[in-house]
N, C-alpha and C positions, 0 to 999 in steps of 0.2 A: 281507751282501747287496751285489751289484754294482749300480752305477748303471744306469739303463734304457738309456742310450746304449751302455755297455760290453757289456751283455747282448745288445743287438741286433747289435752288431758280432761278438760271439762266435758267435751263432746263424747269422749270415750266413756267416762263415768255415767253420763246420761244414757248412752246407748246400752250399757250393761244394766242399768237400773230399770229400763223400760220392760224387759221381760219379767223381772221380779214383780213389778207392779201388776202386770197382766195376770200372773199366777195368784196374786193375793186378792184379785177381784172376785166377788162372789159369782159362782156359776149360775147361769140362767136356769130356772126351773119351771116346770109346768105341772099343773094339777092333773092327776090321772085318776079316773075311776073306770073300772072295766064294765062291759055291758051288763054283767050280772048285778052290778051296783052293790056288792058286798062290802066295799071299802073305798076310800079315796086316800091319796097321799101325793106328795110332790116328788117328782123324779127329774133328772137332768133333761133339759129340753131336746137334746139331740138323741135321746134314747128312743128306741122303737118299742112300742107296747102292743100286746095282743092278749086275748084270753082264749083258752081252749077248755073243752070239757073232756074229762077222762073218766075212768071207772070210779074214781073217788070224788068226782064233782068238778066244779070250776077251778081253774088255776090261772092266774094272771102272770104273764112273763113280761119283763121289761129288759131289753137287751142293750148293753152298752158296747164299748169298744173291744176289739181283740187285744190279746196280750202282745208284747213286742215280737214274739216268735210266730204269731199268727196261728197258734194251735188251740186256743181257747177263747171264747167270748165271755166277757164279764156279764153277769145277769142277776137280776133281782126277781124273785118269784114270791107270790102271795097266794096261799091256799086257805080256803074257808073249810073247816072240818066240823061237820055236824054229828051230833050224838047218834042219829038214826042211820048214818051211812054204814055200808058194809065194811067190816074190818076196822071199825072205830077203835081207836086207842085213846085212853084218857090223856090229858095234857102232860101230867107228870111222868106217866109211863112213856110217852112219846119223847120227852126230854131225855129220859134214861136210855132209851134205845139209840137215839142219835148221838149221845155222848159215849156210848159203850166202846171200849177199845176193840180193835179188830186187827189182828196180826196180818191177815191177808191184804188188807188195804192200807195198813200202817196208820189206822185212824187213831187220833188222839184229840182230846178236847180240853178246854179250859173249864174252870169252875163256873157255876151258874151265878149270875148277878141278877138283881131285880131292878126293874125300871118302870116308871109309870108311863103308859102309852095311852093317851086319850082317857085318862082316869082308870084304866085297867092295869093290873099288876102283871107285867110281862117277865118271862124268864129269858135271859139273854146270855149267850155263850158263843164260843168259836170252836170250829172243828177243822182239823187238817187231815187229809187222807191222800193217798197216792193213787193216780189213775194213769193209764197208758194213753198218751196224746201224740198226734191227733188221732181221733177215733176213726175217721173215715179214710185215712190214707197212710201209706208207709213211706219212709221209715217212721216208726212210732217209738217213743221212749217214756219211761216213768216220769211223771211230773206231779208235784204236790199241788193239790187244790185246797183253797182256803174258803171256809164258809163262815159268814157272820149269821147267826141264827137268833130269831126271837119267836117264842111261843107266847101268844097273847090270849089267855082264856077269857071267854065271854059266856058266863054261865057254864053249862056242860060242853058248849061248843068252843072252838078256838081258831085263831088265825096262826098259820105257820109262815113266817117271813124269813126268806133266806137270800143272802147276797153271796154269789160264788165268783171266784176269780183265781187265777194262778197265784201261787205264793209269792212270786217275785213282784207283783203289783198290788197285792191286797191292801196295803196301807193307803194307796191312792184312792181307794173306794170306801174307806171307813166313813167319811163324811156323807156319802150318798146313803149309806145304811142308816146312820144316825138322823139325817134329815128326813128320810122316809118315816122313821119311827116318831120323830117330833111332830110331823104333820099328818100322821096316820089318823084317819077317822073311821072307826068300825061302823058299818051300816047294817051288817047282818042280812038276813033275808026277810 
């Protein structure tokens, strides 16, 4: 039998280690494919997903948790961009536009790296810009928004994948973005 003090220290150490083990456990994921069936990928199982059609075509949104201040909801979006769409911009030109500095929004971007996504050569980079949050209520204040971005060409068409979050929590969602790209399957139309 252990002395009372040793038992207490052992129980305290186990109690502190339990939350660490829970954080190290892999997050539960689910396979998502929008109704348009232009792609599939894995997303966290608790995220809400839907697709909508706008002037540029279908865009899938996958919504995660709010930031700690409750001013911005982390989200992942995937847009399929076809050559015959109005206002089509070629993949490299789209990358250049998204990375271009903008003093008004204080936009800055990292260098482009390349990554294989389902056999396609993606251009991957990060963008930070400032927006006034929350958008729908006052008081609002400037806050940095962080985007992980991947442009995945498929012939003359391409996928635009973006994960957005506030700058204070963006590192918490890096794995969501990389897991999405690792499991991404382009299905096209």
